[in-house]
DRENFI-300650 format. One record per atom (N, C-alpha, C): x, y, z. Coordinates in nm, 4 decimals. Atoms other than C-alpha are relative to their C-alpha. Layout:
REM DRENFI-300650
X, Y, Z
...
END
This chain:
REM DRENFI-300650
-0.0430, 0.0934, -0.1023
2.9560, -5.2809, 2.5747
-0.0019, -0.1406, -0.0600
-0.0091, 0.1364, 0.0515
3.0660, -5.6336, 2.4921
-0.1058, -0.0889, 0.0647
0.1014, 0.0924, -0.0517
2.8070, -5.9073, 2.5292
0.0518, -0.0793, 0.1191
-0.0576, 0.0773, -0.1106
3.0468, -6.0985, 2.7570
-0.0086, 0.0780, 0.1314
0.0062, -0.0819, -0.1219
3.0654, -5.8103, 3.0069
-0.1435, 0.0113, 0.0479
0.1423, -0.0114, -0.0361
2.6876, -5.7656, 2.9990
-0.0476, -0.1298, 0.0665
0.0403, 0.1298, -0.0564
2.6343, -6.1375, 3.0645
0.0605, -0.0215, 0.1381
-0.0638, 0.0152, -0.1312
2.8843, -6.1355, 3.3515
-0.0709, 0.0847, 0.1045
0.0733, -0.0878, -0.0923
2.7014, -5.8428, 3.5105
-0.1338, -0.0625, 0.0342
0.1321, 0.0597, -0.0245
2.3622, -6.0101, 3.4696
0.0112, -0.1235, 0.0894
-0.0186, 0.1194, -0.0843
2.4943, -6.3375, 3.6187
0.0316, 0.0398, 0.1438
-0.0358, -0.0461, -0.1344
2.6466, -6.1517, 3.9141
-0.1223, 0.0529, 0.0731
0.1213, -0.0543, -0.0626
2.3252, -5.9603, 3.9848
-0.0969, -0.1133, 0.0323
0.0881, 0.1147, -0.0234
2.1347, -6.2886, 3.9561
0.0353, -0.0787, 0.1247
-0.0430, 0.0727, -0.1203
2.3344, -6.4236, 4.2516
-0.0307, 0.0750, 0.1296
0.0293, -0.0773, -0.1217
2.2321, -6.1458, 4.4943
-0.1278, -0.0559, 0.0623
0.1185, 0.0605, -0.0624
1.9917, -6.3111, 4.7425
-0.1081, 0.1031, 0.0337
0.1124, -0.0838, -0.0432
1.6499, -6.1714, 4.8256
0.0304, 0.0557, 0.1385
-0.0231, -0.0636, -0.1291
1.6689, -5.9264, 5.1149
0.1375, 0.0610, 0.0145
-0.1332, -0.0590, -0.0021
2.0229, -5.8191, 5.0283
0.0165, 0.0873, -0.1235
-0.0277, -0.0884, 0.1125
2.1632, -5.5521, 4.7983
0.1499, 0.0043, -0.0254
-0.1394, -0.0256, 0.0351
2.4880, -5.4772, 4.6191
0.0055, 0.1369, -0.0662
-0.0170, -0.1286, 0.0673
2.6252, -5.1484, 4.4939
0.0449, -0.0248, -0.1437
-0.0440, 0.0113, 0.1391
2.6996, -5.0819, 4.1282
0.1482, -0.0352, -0.0061
-0.1430, 0.0279, -0.0025
3.0712, -5.0797, 4.2074
0.0316, -0.1408, 0.0461
-0.0197, 0.1361, -0.0492
3.0490, -5.4040, 4.4013
-0.0312, -0.1006, -0.1097
0.0356, 0.0911, 0.1092
2.8729, -5.5746, 4.1095
0.1107, -0.0001, -0.1052
-0.1080, -0.0074, 0.0987
3.1441, -5.4498, 3.8719
0.1203, -0.0813, 0.0464
-0.1150, 0.0751, -0.0519
3.4183, -5.5901, 4.0963
-0.0271, -0.1500, 0.0003
0.0336, 0.1429, -0.0061
3.2395, -5.9239, 4.1504
-0.0048, -0.0618, -0.1397
0.0075, 0.0490, 0.1381
3.1921, -5.9526, 3.7725
0.1362, 0.0039, -0.0691
-0.1341, -0.0054, 0.0567
3.5651, -5.8994, 3.7195
0.0226, 0.1192, -0.0914
-0.0080, -0.1176, 0.0868
3.5212, -5.5550, 3.5637
0.0598, 0.1212, 0.0712
-0.0678, -0.1087, -0.0703
3.7166, -5.3491, 3.8151
-0.0939, 0.1084, 0.0485
0.0736, -0.1161, -0.0504
3.5816, -5.0012, 3.8781
-0.1020, 0.0517, -0.1020
0.0929, -0.0403, 0.1063
3.3258, -4.9948, 3.5964
-0.1453, -0.0003, 0.0468
0.1351, -0.0058, -0.0564
3.0173, -4.9152, 3.8047
-0.1014, 0.0509, -0.1019
0.0941, -0.0541, 0.0994
2.8604, -4.7139, 3.5222
-0.0380, -0.1049, -0.1036
0.0300, 0.1079, 0.0934
2.8853, -5.0168, 3.2965
-0.1113, -0.0885, 0.0562
0.1053, 0.0798, -0.0644
2.6680, -5.2029, 3.5483
-0.1353, 0.0658, -0.0241
0.1245, -0.0715, 0.0250
2.4011, -4.9351, 3.5169
-0.0469, -0.0167, -0.1436
0.0374, 0.0171, 0.1415
2.4090, -4.9591, 3.1368
-0.0488, -0.1418, -0.0268
0.0408, 0.1395, 0.0210
2.3858, -5.3391, 3.1482
-0.1384, -0.0254, 0.0577
0.1316, 0.0201, -0.0606
2.0867, -5.3267, 3.3822
-0.1088, 0.0701, -0.0808
0.0982, -0.0686, 0.0851
1.9115, -5.0727, 3.1579
-0.0315, -0.0806, -0.1253
0.0211, 0.0766, 0.1229
1.9521, -5.3151, 2.8671
-0.0611, -0.1382, 0.0249
0.0634, 0.1291, -0.0300
1.7866, -5.6098, 3.0455
-0.1270, -0.0174, -0.0831
0.1266, 0.0244, 0.0703
1.5146, -5.7693, 2.8331
-0.1155, -0.0066, 0.1004
0.1192, 0.0052, -0.0866
1.1652, -5.7349, 2.9795
-0.0260, -0.1439, 0.0418
0.0315, 0.1334, -0.0508
1.0755, -6.0306, 3.2001
0.1199, -0.0918, 0.0144
-0.1218, 0.0820, -0.0040
1.4380, -6.1489, 3.2267
0.0145, -0.0805, 0.1285
-0.0159, 0.0692, -0.1276
1.4125, -6.2503, 3.5918
0.1240, 0.0412, 0.0771
-0.1180, -0.0500, -0.0712
1.7416, -6.0782, 3.6810
-0.0480, 0.1028, 0.1033
0.0507, -0.0889, -0.1058
1.6808, -5.9023, 4.0165
0.0695, 0.1365, 0.0017
-0.0604, -0.1329, 0.0165
1.7886, -5.5559, 3.8979
-0.0237, 0.0900, 0.1202
0.0378, -0.0873, -0.1112
1.6157, -5.4009, 4.1959
0.0932, -0.0130, 0.1199
-0.0909, 0.0217, -0.1128
1.8841, -5.5369, 4.4325
0.1318, 0.0760, -0.0147
-0.1216, -0.0793, 0.0211
2.1476, -5.2967, 4.2962
-0.0309, 0.1464, 0.0315
0.0195, -0.1385, -0.0448
2.1773, -4.9548, 4.4629
0.1334, 0.0745, -0.0080
-0.1249, -0.0762, 0.0063
2.4316, -4.6748, 4.4714
0.0809, -0.0163, 0.1290
-0.0935, 0.0181, -0.1118
2.7243, -4.6518, 4.7127
-0.0490, 0.0616, 0.1306
0.0584, -0.0587, -0.1213
2.5167, -4.4446, 4.9588
-0.1179, -0.0819, 0.0509
0.1141, 0.0813, -0.0403
2.2528, -4.7172, 4.9811
-0.1319, 0.0574, -0.0478
0.1203, -0.0631, 0.0533
2.0061, -4.5165, 4.7756
-0.0349, -0.0572, -0.1368
0.0448, 0.0344, 0.1344
1.8007, -4.5970, 4.4693
0.0493, 0.1097, -0.0930
-0.0570, -0.0989, 0.0912
1.9674, -4.4271, 4.1729
-0.0961, 0.0476, -0.1077
0.0983, -0.0432, 0.0991
1.6613, -4.4017, 3.9519
-0.0578, 0.1350, 0.0414
0.0549, -0.1320, -0.0351
1.4961, -4.0574, 3.9341
-0.1051, -0.0097, 0.1107
0.0922, 0.0012, -0.1146
1.3164, -3.9880, 4.2629
-0.1431, 0.0232, -0.0470
0.1409, -0.0134, 0.0330
0.9423, -4.0326, 4.2335
-0.0416, -0.0656, -0.1300
0.0346, 0.0661, 0.1262
0.9634, -4.2157, 3.9003
-0.0665, -0.1344, 0.0281
0.0641, 0.1306, -0.0160
0.7578, -4.5298, 3.8478
0.1031, -0.1092, 0.0250
-0.1047, 0.1014, -0.0178
1.0797, -4.7322, 3.8216
0.0586, 0.0037, 0.1406
-0.0531, -0.0124, -0.1364
1.2144, -4.5962, 4.1518
-0.0995, -0.0537, 0.1014
0.1037, 0.0521, -0.0899
0.8840, -4.6708, 4.3230
-0.0059, -0.1518, -0.0069
0.0029, 0.1458, 0.0166
0.8885, -5.0237, 4.1786
0.1205, -0.0644, 0.0677
-0.1191, 0.0546, -0.0642
1.2459, -5.0830, 4.2962
-0.0174, -0.0012, 0.1513
0.0198, -0.0071, -0.1453
1.1626, -4.9681, 4.6488
-0.1045, -0.1017, 0.0448
0.1055, 0.0956, -0.0349
0.8433, -5.1766, 4.6547
0.0555, -0.1423, 0.0023
-0.0572, 0.1355, 0.0060
1.0327, -5.4895, 4.5485
0.0951, -0.0255, 0.1164
-0.0940, 0.0171, -0.1106
1.3069, -5.4350, 4.8063
-0.0729, -0.0119, 0.1334
0.0751, 0.0070, -0.1256
1.0602, -5.3694, 5.0878
-0.0754, -0.1321, 0.0111
0.0673, 0.1303, -0.0003
0.8680, -5.6839, 4.9892
0.0960, -0.1098, 0.0452
-0.1017, 0.0977, -0.0399
1.1947, -5.8742, 5.0429
0.0531, 0.0245, 0.1414
-0.0413, -0.0264, -0.1373
1.2375, -5.7218, 5.3888
0.1072, 0.1057, 0.0167
-0.1005, -0.1063, -0.0090
1.4840, -5.4435, 5.3070
-0.0673, 0.1246, 0.0576
0.0563, -0.1164, -0.0687
1.4250, -5.1425, 5.5333
0.0714, 0.1272, -0.0467
-0.0519, -0.1318, 0.0370
1.4694, -4.7826, 5.4192
-0.0164, 0.0936, 0.1188
0.0074, -0.1060, -0.0999
1.5478, -4.5023, 5.6635
0.0452, 0.1282, -0.0691
-0.0274, -0.1269, 0.0676
1.5292, -4.1520, 5.5191
0.0506, -0.0229, -0.1422
-0.0327, 0.0264, 0.1396
1.5517, -4.2972, 5.1691
0.1241, -0.0827, -0.0233
-0.1239, 0.0777, 0.0129
1.8590, -4.5081, 5.2409
-0.0142, -0.1380, 0.0622
-0.0108, 0.1360, -0.0526
1.9351, -4.8723, 5.3024
0.1285, -0.0053, 0.0828
-0.1196, 0.0178, -0.0827
2.1785, -4.9602, 5.5818
0.0851, -0.1095, -0.0643
-0.0838, 0.0971, 0.0700
2.4504, -5.1251, 5.3744
0.0754, -0.0911, 0.0962
-0.0671, 0.0855, -0.0983
2.6194, -5.2556, 5.6899
-0.0857, -0.1221, 0.0326
0.0909, 0.1105, -0.0317
2.3109, -5.4727, 5.7448
-0.0441, -0.0778, -0.1233
0.0648, 0.0624, 0.1164
2.1859, -5.5456, 5.3933
0.0928, -0.0309, -0.1162
-0.0893, 0.0232, 0.1143
2.4948, -5.5602, 5.1714
0.0265, -0.1492, -0.0181
-0.0324, 0.1383, 0.0362
2.5484, -5.8910, 4.9941
0.1493, -0.0214, 0.0201
-0.1392, 0.0363, -0.0241
2.8698, -6.0520, 5.1135
0.0179, -0.1469, -0.0360
-0.0148, 0.1400, 0.0393
2.9319, -6.3667, 4.9120
0.1212, -0.0640, 0.0676
-0.1114, 0.0738, -0.0601
3.1496, -6.6313, 5.0740
0.1029, -0.0326, -0.1084
-0.1033, 0.0395, 0.0954
3.4745, -6.7411, 4.9122
-0.0474, -0.1189, -0.0827
0.0531, 0.1150, 0.0740
3.3088, -7.0715, 4.8202
-0.0982, 0.0442, -0.1080
0.0981, -0.0474, 0.0980
3.0253, -6.8869, 4.6494
0.0685, 0.0729, -0.1147
-0.0725, -0.0701, 0.1053
3.2704, -6.6672, 4.4605
0.0679, -0.0977, -0.0951
-0.0713, 0.0974, 0.0830
3.4641, -6.9691, 4.3393
-0.0928, -0.0966, -0.0728
0.0816, 0.1087, 0.0531
3.1852, -7.2184, 4.2810
-0.1441, 0.0377, -0.0322
0.1380, -0.0409, 0.0260
2.8619, -7.0210, 4.2591
-0.0860, -0.0221, 0.1227
0.0909, 0.0125, -0.1144
2.5587, -7.0171, 4.4858
-0.0268, -0.1459, 0.0343
0.0303, 0.1381, -0.0397
2.4681, -7.3281, 4.6862
-0.1258, -0.0501, -0.0699
0.1168, 0.0636, 0.0613
2.2262, -7.5690, 4.5234
-0.0731, -0.0751, 0.1094
0.0784, 0.0630, -0.1072
1.9491, -7.6755, 4.7591
-0.0857, -0.1105, -0.0545
END
C-alpha cells in the first residue's frame, strides 16, 4: 500500500469524533479511495503504537467490531467505544444513531478549530 493512501486513511480516521463511528467502507470513500474497505483495515493494522489515531472508531458495515470475538483487541475496542458513550445491543452499534456524518464544510475544510 502506498504511503499516501495510508496517510489519507489515518487522517480520515483521526477526524471521527468521540462517540461516533465510521465503517471501513465509509473511511475508504472519505479518504478518496473508493471501495477499498480492506485497505482501511490494512492501514489500521499498520498504525505505529501510541499513534493517537482513534482506530477503535472504525467498525464493519453491520456495526460490529471486526476483530476476532473475545480477543484482547476486540475487548479493548469495545471498552474504548463504551467509554465514549457508544452503546452496543447484541454486539452491534446502531449506525443510524452513531455513524459519523461529516458536514460539507468539514469535508472541504477539515474539522472545526475551537
